[in-house]
N, C-alpha and C positions, 0 to 999 in steps of 0.2 A: 673525468674528474674522480678523485678518490672517494671511497665509501667511508662514511663515519657511522659507527654504531654507538648510540648514546644510551645511558642507563635510564630506566623508567622512573627516575625521581627528578627528571628535568622537564619542565613544563613545555607543552606544545598546544597551542590554542585549538580547542575542539577535538583533541585526540585523547582517548582514555589513558591516563597515566596514574598508576596506583602504587608505585614504590614497592610492589610485591606484597602489599598488605591487604588483608581481607577488609579492614576498616575503610579503605579507600576504593573499594570495588565500584566501578562505574564512574569514578571522578574524572571530569573533563575540565581542564583549566580554561579560564577566559582570556588568557594572555600567553604569549610565547617568551621563553627565556631569551635573554640578550645573546647568549652564545649561540643559540639555535638560529636566531635571525642573522647573526654575523656569518655563520657557516653557510646559510642559504644564499646570502649575498655573494659568497665566493664560489657558488655553484657546486658545493659538496652534495653527494647523495646521502641522505640521512635516513637511518633505520634505527628503530627503538628495540631494545632487548631488555628482558626482565633481570633485575638483581637476583642473586642466588638466595637472599634471605630478606626478611621484612625490614624496610628502610635501610638496608645495608648494615644493620647493627652488629651482626655476628662477625667474628674474626674469619679470616680466609678470603681469598680473592674471588672475583666473580667469574666463575668458569663459563656461565651461559654467554657472557659478553666476550670474554677473551678467546673463547673457542672459535669465534668468528674470524679472528686474526689468523688462527692456525689453519682455518679452512681456506683463507685467501690472504697471502702475505701483503697484499696491497691495502687491506682494510686497516682502519685506525679506530681505536675505541676511546670514548670520552665518558668518564664516570664521575658523578658528583659524590665526593667523599672527603674525609680529612686528610687522607694520604697515608695514615699509619698502617692500615692493612696491606696496602700495596708495598710499602717499604719493608714490612716485617715478614711477609710470606714469600715463599719461593715462586719465581715466575718461570713457567715452562717454555720450552722451545725457543730460547733466545729472545724472549720478549723484552722490550725496554719499557720501564715505567717512569713517568715524570710527574712530579708535583711542583707547580709554580709557586712563587711567593704569594703569601696571603695578600690580596688586594691587586694582584697583577691581572686577574680575570674577573669579570663581573659575576656576582652570585645571584643576580636578579633572575628569578624563575626557577631556582633550585629549591627543592623541598628542604626547608630548614631542619638541620639536625643539631650540629654544634656551631652556632652562628659565628663565633669568633675563630673558628678553625675550618669551617666548610670551604671546600676548594674544588677545582676541576683537575682530575688526573687524566693524563693522556698516555695511551699505550700504543706501541707500534713495534715493528721489527727494524725500523729505520729511523735513525736520529734526525735525518733531514725532514722527514714527515712531521715529527714532533715539533721541530723548530717552525716549520711552515704553519702548522695549526695554531701554535702559540702566537705567531705574528698576526694571524687572521682573527683571533678571538680576543686579543688583549686590547687595552685602551680604556679611556675614561667612559663612564656610563652614569648619567644623572640619576638612574634608578637604583644605583648602589654607590653610596657616598664613601664606602671604604675602598673603592676602586681607584687605582693610581691613574693619573692623567696620561702618562707617557705610554705610547703604544710600543710594544717590544719589537726591536729590529736586531737581527743577528749581525754582529761585527767581529771579524777575526781579530784575535789578540793573543799575546803570550800570557800564559797562566802558570803560577806556581802551585804546588800541591804539598800537603802534609798529611801524614797518616794520623788517625785518631790515636792518641795515647790512652790505651785502655786503663792502665794503672792510675794515671793522673785523674782521669774521668771518674773512676770508681772511688777514689779517695775524697772527692768533693761531696760534702754532705748535702749541699743544695741540689746539685745535678742528680744525685742518687734518689731524689724524691720526685723526679720528673714524671714517671709513670703514674704515681699516686696523684700528683697534681693534675695531670691530664684526665684521669678517671673522675676526679671530683668535679672538675669543670664540665666534663662531658655529661655526667649525670644531671647536673644542675641545668645546663642549657638545653639538653635534649628533652628533659621532662617538661620544661617550659614550652618548647616548640610543639611537643606532642599533646599538650593540654588543649590545643584548639581542635583536636580530633575527638570530639565528644558526642557526636551524633546530632548536635544542635547547630553548631557553626559549620563544621566539616565532618565528613565521615558517614559511614553507613548507620542509619538510625534504626534502633530496635524499639519495640513497643515497651511501654511502661505506664504505670498509673500516676506517675508524678514526674516532675522535671528531674529529680535526683535519680529515680529509677530508670528513666530513659538513658541518662548518662552512664550509669553503672552497667546496664545491659549492653549498651553500645560499645563501651570501652572494654568489655569482656572479650571482644573479638580480637584484641591485641594478642600477638604471639608471646611466647615466654620471654624473649629478650626485651621486647618493648615494655612488658609488664615490669621486668626487673629494673629497667632504666627509670620508669615512672616511680617505682617504689623508692629506689635509692636517691633519685632526684628530689623527691618529696622530703626525705630525711635531710639531705644536704641543705635544702633551702628552708627548712623549718626554722621559725624565728629563734628557737632556743639553740639551734646548731649553726646558724648562718655565720656568725663571727668566727667560730673555730674551724669551720670547714671551707665553705665557698670563698669567703673574704680572705682567709689565710692563704688559700690556694692561689687566688689572684695576685696577692703580694709576692708569693714565691714565684709565680710565673714571670713577673717583671725581673726578679733576680736571675732566674734561669735564662731569660732572653739576653740580659746583659752579659752573663758569663759565656753564652754561646757566641755572641758577637765578638767577644774578646779573644776567642780561641784562634781566630784567623784574621788576616788582613783583607782589604777590599779586593785585591788581585789574587787571592788565594782560594783554593778549594780544599775541603776536608774530606778525606777518603777513609772508608771503613771496608776492609776486605772480609766479607761474611764467611768466606771459606775457611778462615783461620779460627773461627769461633766454634769450639767443640764442647767445652765445659759449660755446665749450667750457669755458673757465675758469669762467664763471658756473655752468654745469651741474655742474662738479666741486664748486663751493662749495655748490650745492644738495644734492648727495649727501652731503657732509660734514655739512651742517646737519641733514638728515633722519636721518643715522646718530647724530648727537649727541642728537637728540630721542628716538630709540628707546632709546639707551643710558641716558638720564636718566629713562626711564619716564614721559615727559610725555604728556598727552592731546593729540590733534591731529585736525583736521578738514580735509578737502579738498573744495572745491566750486567751482562756476563762478558768477561774478557778471558778468552780461552775457556778454562774450566772454573775460573774464579768469579763469584758473584760479588760485585762491589756496589757500594752506595756512596755517591758523591754529593756533597752539599756545599752551598755558598751562602754568603750574607744575603739578606732580603734584597730583591731586585737586582741581583748580580747573576742572572741566568746566563749571561754571555760567558762568564768565567766557567760556569758549569758545562755548557755545550762545547766550548773550545777545548776543555780538558778531555771530555768524553770522546770527541772526534780524534784527538791526539792518541788516546788509548786505543781506539779502534784501528787507527792507521798502523800503530806499532804492532798490534796483535796480528794484523793481516800480513805483515812483513816477516813474521816469525816462521 
């Protein structure tokens, strides 16, 4: 059976899982994540590997984990993340990265970061492996009420595609705010989730002469990025700023999701060829597009076709369109 390397921000009962954070050193969950149980039921060999940075907060993909695939092409990686880093960073050695629709896979047992965007990314050098893992871990879970009831099953079908119109996207004032909206929501939700790691409820407890001093000393163990998220999140969620920041971002998120869903039909996929993006303006459009994709809960796949790196996305829960188109591209490329 295939080997699965999972990130160390996914719970396994009785096994130390610290999300690469000093604050969680020695933490052992009392339950196992739903996806881990489902992988075990399918007889996968599971191995845990550390994230490259604390809680996976910093940009850049996780070389510690993905290097395992380069060591053995049969390996598959499963990482708890929002998917933005995977889509935005260059993937080495013909890796394929896949982000399912939000709600397609249970989040129960993942370390909460951005609860309304947290997801499971699957990495492999083989599309068939990604499809198989998604079939095995998807489906309803009573421990995560955002999880869709339907279990994913791949079905062959004809799919239409359209290229992302960079000019049209860049001229849309709402879509151009996608990265800013994503950042505001990320700071607010992440700081709320990290609030539980205070040395009292969770996390390494430092000494102090009072309740407040214990929390301050314990939370001083956070790294730079976690401290930045906590600081900016506190600003965003401050009573005086809440209406103009977080609430406004949530309203814009709904508009962004509506616009993204209107770009394509149910049987279509949207394609962005990253190799054509050279100017800084184009790269900003790319970042806004990827942010809009994540905010909308859309499935996406990143892969190389010959020398071109492409990102393919579809409407939420239309992973079949995504995989069918990707398989077609692979077949055409192999015939060149």
